[in-house]
C-alpha positions in Angstrom: 12.1 -2.6 23.1 8.7 -4.1 22.4 8.2 -7.9 22.6 9.3 -9.4 19.3 6.3 -10.1 17.0 6.5 -13.7 15.7 3.3 -14.1 13.7 0.7 -12.0 12.0 -2.9 -13.1 11.8 -3.5 -10.2 9.4 -1.5 -11.9 6.6 -3.7 -15.0 6.7 -6.5 -13.1 5.1 -4.4 -11.3 2.5 -3.9 -13.8 -0.3 -2.3 -11.2 -2.5 0.9 -11.1 -0.4 3.4 -13.9 -0.7 5.1 -13.2 2.7 4.2 -11.4 5.9 6.2 -8.3 7.0 9.5 -8.9 8.8 8.8 -8.6 12.6 11.6 -6.1 12.8 9.6 -3.7 10.6 6.8 -3.2 13.2 9.4 -2.7 15.9 11.1 0.0 13.8 7.8 1.6 12.9 6.5 1.8 16.5 9.9 3.3 17.6 9.6 6.0 14.8 5.9 6.8 14.7 6.4 10.4 13.7 8.4 9.5 10.7 5.9 6.7 9.7 3.1 9.2 10.0 4.9 11.7 7.7 5.7 8.9 5.2 2.1 7.7 5.4 1.0 11.2 4.3 3.2 11.0 1.3 1.9 7.5 0.5 -1.7 8.6 0.6 -1.0 11.4 -1.8 1.0 9.1 -4.1 -1.9 6.5 -4.0 -4.4 9.2 -5.2 -1.9 10.2 -7.9 -1.5 6.7 -9.1 -5.3 6.2 -9.5 -5.5 9.5 -11.3 -2.6 8.7 -13.6 -4.3 5.5 -14.6 -7.5 7.4 -15.4 -5.6 9.7 -17.7 -3.7 6.8 -19.4 -6.9 4.8 -20.0 -9.7 7.3 -20.4 -11.8 5.0 -22.6 -12.0 2.3 -19.9 -15.3 3.5 -18.3 -15.4 1.0 -15.5 -11.8 1.6 -14.6 -12.3 5.4 -14.6 -15.4 5.2 -12.5 -13.9 3.0 -9.8 -10.6 4.7 -9.7 -12.3 8.1 -9.3 -13.8 6.8 -6.1 -10.4 5.4 -4.9 -8.6 8.7 -5.7 -11.2 10.6 -3.7 -10.9 8.2 -0.7 -7.1 8.4 -0.8 -7.2 12.2 -0.8 -9.6 12.0 2.2 -7.0 9.8 4.0 -4.3 12.2 3.0 -6.2 15.0 4.8 -6.8 12.8 7.9 -3.2 11.8 8.2 -2.2 15.5 7.8 -4.5 16.3 10.7 -2.5 13.8 12.8 0.7 15.5 11.7 -0.7 18.8 13.0 -1.8 17.2 16.2 1.7 15.8 16.9 3.4 19.0 15.7 5.1 17.2 12.7 6.0 19.5 9.8 4.9 18.2 6.4 8.2 17.9 4.7 9.9 15.8 2.0 11.3 12.3 2.8 13.7 10.1 0.9 11.7 7.4 -0.8 12.6 3.8 -0.3 13.3 1.7 -3.4 10.0 -0.3 -3.0 7.8 1.6 -5.5 10.5 2.1 -8.2 11.5 -1.5 -8.0 8.0 -2.8 -8.3 7.3 -0.5 -11.2 10.4 -1.8 -12.9 8.6 -5.1 -13.4 5.7 -3.6 -15.4 5.7 -4.9 -19.0 5.4 -2.4 -21.8 3.1 -4.0 -24.5 -0.6 -3.6 -23.9 -2.7 -5.1 -22.4 0.1 -6.5 -20.3 1.1 -3.0 -19.1 -2.4 -2.2 -17.8 -2.7 -5.6 -16.1 0.7 -5.2 -14.4 0.0 -1.6 -13.3 -3.3 -2.7 -11.7 -1.6 -5.7 -10.0 1.3 -3.7 -8.7 -1.2 -1.3 -7.1 -3.2 -4.2 -5.7 0.0 -5.5 -4.0 0.9 -2.1 -2.6 -2.6 -1.7 -1.2 -2.5 -5.2 0.3 0.8 -4.4 1.9 -0.6 -1.1 3.2 -3.6 -3.0 4.7 -1.3 -5.5 6.5 1.0 -2.8 7.9 -1.7 -0.4 8.9 -3.2 -3.3 10.8 0.1 -4.0 12.5 0.4 -0.4 13.6 -3.2 -0.5 14.8 -2.4 -3.5 16.9 0.9 -2.5 18.4 0.7 1.3 18.6 1.0 2.5 22.2 -1.2 5.6 21.5 -4.7 4.2 21.7 -6.3 7.0 19.7 -3.8 6.7 16.9 -4.1 2.9 16.9 -7.8 3.3 16.5 -7.3 5.6 13.5 -5.0 3.1 11.8 -7.5 0.3 12.3 -10.2 2.5 10.8 -8.3 2.7 7.5 -8.0 -1.1 7.0 -11.3 -1.7 5.4 -10.8 0.8 2.7 -7.3 -0.5 1.9 -8.7 -4.0 1.6 -11.4 -2.7 -0.7 -8.8 -0.9 -2.8 -6.7 -4.0 -3.4 -9.8 -6.0 -4.2 -10.9 -3.4 -6.8 -7.4 -3.3 -8.5 -7.4 -7.1 -8.6 -10.9 -7.3 -10.1 -10.1 -4.6 -12.7 -7.1 -6.6 -13.8 -9.3 -9.6 -14.3 -11.5 -7.5 -16.6 -8.7 -7.3 -19.1 -7.3 -10.8 -19.0 -8.5 -14.3 -18.0 -8.4 -15.1 -14.3 -5.7 -17.8 -14.4 -3.3 -15.5 -16.3 -3.9 -12.7 -13.8 -3.3 -15.1 -10.9 -0.1 -16.3 -12.3 1.2 -12.8 -12.9 0.0 -11.7 -9.5 2.1 -14.5 -7.9 5.1 -13.5 -9.9 4.8 -9.9 -8.9 4.0 -10.8 -5.3 7.2 -12.9 -5.1 9.2 -10.0 -6.4 7.6 -7.7 -3.8 8.6 -10.0 -1.0 12.2 -10.1 -2.3 12.3 -6.2 -2.1 11.2 -6.3 1.5 13.6 -9.1 2.4 16.3 -6.4 3.1 15.0 -3.7 5.3 15.5 -0.1 4.2 17.8 1.7 6.7 15.2 4.5 7.2 11.7 3.8 8.7 9.0 3.9 6.1 5.6 2.5 5.6 6.9 0.4 2.7 10.4 -0.5 3.6 
């Protein structure tokens, strides 16, 4: 059992998140690194798919399409990199049960436009911010120095992604409205993570 983590400096720089991860999460993640790596692969693929889906839904939003094209390409690059780690550790790329995190966050998306677009962008910003925090935690506590270095190398892009999603949301509504909605969704996201999923996942 690793020493219990009592504070995270990472969260201090992530204003998008309302609460830091439960210290028990990093303990579970480090004890189940192979499963976390496999789930991470799925998360990178889904992140690329989410960016592409937004481009298809809003093709007339030129700035959005341009910036999300770059995000999708980077997420697919990360997907390939994580898969190389799976091969290195002899982990078979296979299906995993998804935690309720993504579905529950998506359930908060409003339907009328432009609220729907703003909520989708902010939900993705929150997911990327949580990924940034948790990849940093793995990078800090992972006992495999090479794998820890790999996780730290991903943090800058995750931070850039959540910043892009937040800025895009601000393109389609005034900043105070975006900030209020972000706070609401961020509070809900924290409530989802208040009860840990029984299976180790990157977002659980």
